[in-house]
C-alpha positions, 0 to 999 in steps of 0.5 A, a space after each residue: 457735630 456743629 462744626 460739620 453742619 457749619 461747614 456744610 452751610 458755609 461751603 455748600 449753600 453758595 453752590 446750591 444757590 449757583 445751581 438754582 436747586 430751589 428753582 429746579 425742585 419747585 419746577 419738578 414738584 409743580 409738574 407732579 400730578 396731585 395724586 402723586 403728591 398725595 401718594 408721597 405725603 401718605 408714604 412719608 407720613 406712614 413711615 414717620 408715624 410708625 417710627 413714633 409708634 416704636 420710639 414712643 414707649 422707649 421715650 416713656 421708659 427712659 423718662 421714667 428711668 431718668 425721672 424726667 418730668 
């Protein structure tokens, strides 16, 4: 897994820098209305919190099973 991440960083990061993706993303986000940004944040937060809700009991059970303190 580390080799794959290292490959991506070493080979794609220079490409992203040449394409100025950070500037493009910043420009696009700054053009959004505040209501759209709020909508996006709420949507992402709901998805992440629901995943935590589902995974929480599994993590607790696994810590009890493996006696992790």
